[in-house]
Residue, then its C-alpha position, 0 to 999 in steps of 0.5 A: m545202179s543205173r537210173q530207170k528210164t522215163v518216157l522223157d528219155f526217148t526220142f521222137e523216132e523211138l516213141d514213134r517206132e515203138l507204137i508201130a511195133r506194138g501195132a498201136q499205130e498202123i498205116k491202115k488205121g491212119g487213113i494215110e494216102f501214100f499215092n495220088p496221081d495228082w501229086p508230083q512224082e517227088q511226093n509220091e516217091m517220098m511217101e513210098r519211102i515213108e510207107k516202107m519205113y512204117q511197115s518195117a517190122s521191129p520187136p517192141n522195146t523192153e525199156m518201154s514196156e511199163f509205158s502205155d500207148q497213151d503215155l507214148v502218144k502224149r509224149l509225142k504230142e508234147l515233143s511236136r509242140g517243143q515241150k521241155k524236160p522238167d528242171t532243164d533248159d534243154k529241149h528233148n527234141k526240137g519242136i515244130i512250134e518254137d523252132d520252125d524258122r519259116l515266116d510268111a511275107y506279111e510277118l516281115e511287114e509286121i516286123s517293119r511296122t512294129y519293131y523299127n522306128p521309122g525316124t531313127a531306123e533303130a531296132r525297138k526294144v520289144p518285150n517277148m519278141p516271138k522266138g521265130k523273129e529273134y534273129l531279125k532284131d539284129i537288123a539295125e537298119r530298116e534298109k536291110l529289111q527292105k532288101i529282104k522284102k525285095n528278094l521276096d518279090a523276086t521269088a515265084v512259084i513255077c508250076l504246070a499250066n493246068g494248075v493255073k487259070i484266070e478269072n475276073g482279072y485274077t489268077i486262080l491256082d489249083v490249091k488244096s488245104f495243106k492239112e487235107m493234102h497231107n493229113l496233117c495234125e492240127c498242131e502243124r504250122f500253116a495247116h490251114q493255109y492252101t498248097v499248090k496241088t500240081e507239080m511245082c517248085t520255086c524259081f527267082l528272077v535273075k534278068e528282066d525276062v529270065i528266071a533261075t530254078a532247079a534243073h531237076f524240075v524242068n529237065g525232061r518237061k515241056i518248057k511251054d507247059m509251065r507257068i511262073v506266078f509271082g505274088f503267091k503269098m499270105e496277105n494276113p494270117g487267114t487270107m491269101a493275097k489276090i494275084p493279078k493276072e499280070n503276075v502270071y508268065n509263060s515260059v517260052e525257052l530253056i536258055d541253059i541248063s546244068y544237070d546230072r542225075k548222079g550229082n556230078a554237076p551243078d543243078w540249075a536252069l535258066v528259063k526265058l519268060d514270054r515278056l519282061v517282068e516290069g517294076q520288079e528288081r531281080a535277085k542279085l547273084s554273088r561272086d564271093e566265095i562261100s565259107i563255113g558258118q556263113p549266115v544264110y536265108t532262103i525264100g520259097h514255097p515249101s510243100g507248095l505253100p504261099l511264099k515263106f522266108a526262112a533264116g536262122a541258118s548257116v553254111r555247114d559244109t563246103n567240101n563238094e565242088f558242085l554243092f554246099k550244105a546248110d541247115l535250112d528249114i526246107f521241104m519238097g517244093n523248096s527246090g529252086s529256092p534262092v539261098f541268100d547271104m544274110k549280110t549282102h542279100e545276094v544269091i549264093g546258091i539254089v536249094v536242090q535237095g533236102y531231107s529224105k522225108d518231110f513228115r512223120l506219122m504221129d497218132r494217125c496224122w502227120v507232123s513235120i520232121i524236126y531234126p536236132e541241132p546240126g550234127e552227125n545225125t542231122e540231115l542238111s539241105k543241099c544247095t547247088r553252087i552258081p558260078g556256072l549260072q553266073k557265067s551263062l548270064d554274063k555271056g548270054i550264050k544259048r544252049g547249043 
C-alpha cells in the first residue's frame, strides 16, 4: 500500500501552480507589474514570459485536495527560507537564504579582517562560519583573497547616460528599492538595497582604457550614450558606498565585437573609454583550456544591484565551441560579468545568458528562482569563450 503524500512531498513549482489552478493566487490580486517603459527590454520580455506561465490554465491536483490554501502558502514560505523535511538532512528544495552564494563586496573585507590572521596568513578556525562563506575558508593565503578584491575593483556597471548624474563631486545613479522594483517578498535577499532603474549590464576592465562586456547589450545601441561606473557597491549592510565623480567614464568607441543573434558566435564586445582608468589593475584573461569541474566565480551586478561576488560554482558543460555552461548564481544584469578561475583568478569567460526567468510569484510577492543541484532539470548559465577577445586585444585591431 502506497504512502499518502503530505505537503512536504511537493516541489515549489507544484505548490505554486496548484494555488494558481485554484484561483487562490491570481495575477490581478498580486498587484504585479508586468510591463514598465522604464525597464530594460530584457526585463519586460522576461516578465511577459512569467505572465503567460501564470495565466496558463491547469486543473487542480487531486493529490493536494486535502490541503488548504493556507497549508500550501505556508509550505511555499518555508521552502523560500531553505527549511528541511523533518528527520532528514536533505532539503526539499534549495532555499534562498541558505544557498544563495552571492556576497557583497564589504563581506569580503569582513572575511579578510575576521577569518585570517594577518601575521601567519593562516585561516582561523571560526565556529559557525556562515554557510555562504564556507567555500572561502579553504583560501589559506591572504594574498588569494586580495586577488579577488582586485577583480571586484576591476568590475563595473555599464548603463545609459540618462541614469547617471553628478552632484557635489559624487555620482548619483538613478536607482529604486530592489523590493519595490520587483514587488519582492520580505524574505528576499538584498530586498532593501537599491537597484539601477535604467538599462544596464556588467563590464570589466581589460586594458587601461578598454572594458569588455556582453555584445548583446551594446549591439544596436549608441556607444556614446553609455556610461561606465566603477565602485557601485555596498559600504556596509545598510549603506551604499559613495561614488566619486572620477569613477564615471564615457564610452567613446566600439573597438571590436563578436555577436550573432542565433548564438553562432561568441558574445563579447570591447569598448574604449574617454580616458585611462588610473590606479586600477585590469582583469587578466586566461589562455588555458576550460575543463569540466573547474571551480569558478563571477562578479557583477545581478538585477542592477550593487556589486556582488558569487562563487561555489564550477564548469558543467564544454560541448559548445562558443560557450561553456556553469552553475553560477546569476540574474539579469549579470550579462557581461567576468567568470574567473577560482585558482588563478583569471577570466575564462563572460556571462551572456541565464535562466528564462529570475523570480517566481509566491503569495502575491516574488522570490528568486532557486534550482536544485545541477542535473537534467536544472538551468545553467551560459558563458561566452574569450579566445577571440584575447586575440583582438593582442593585435589591437579595430573593427573595419
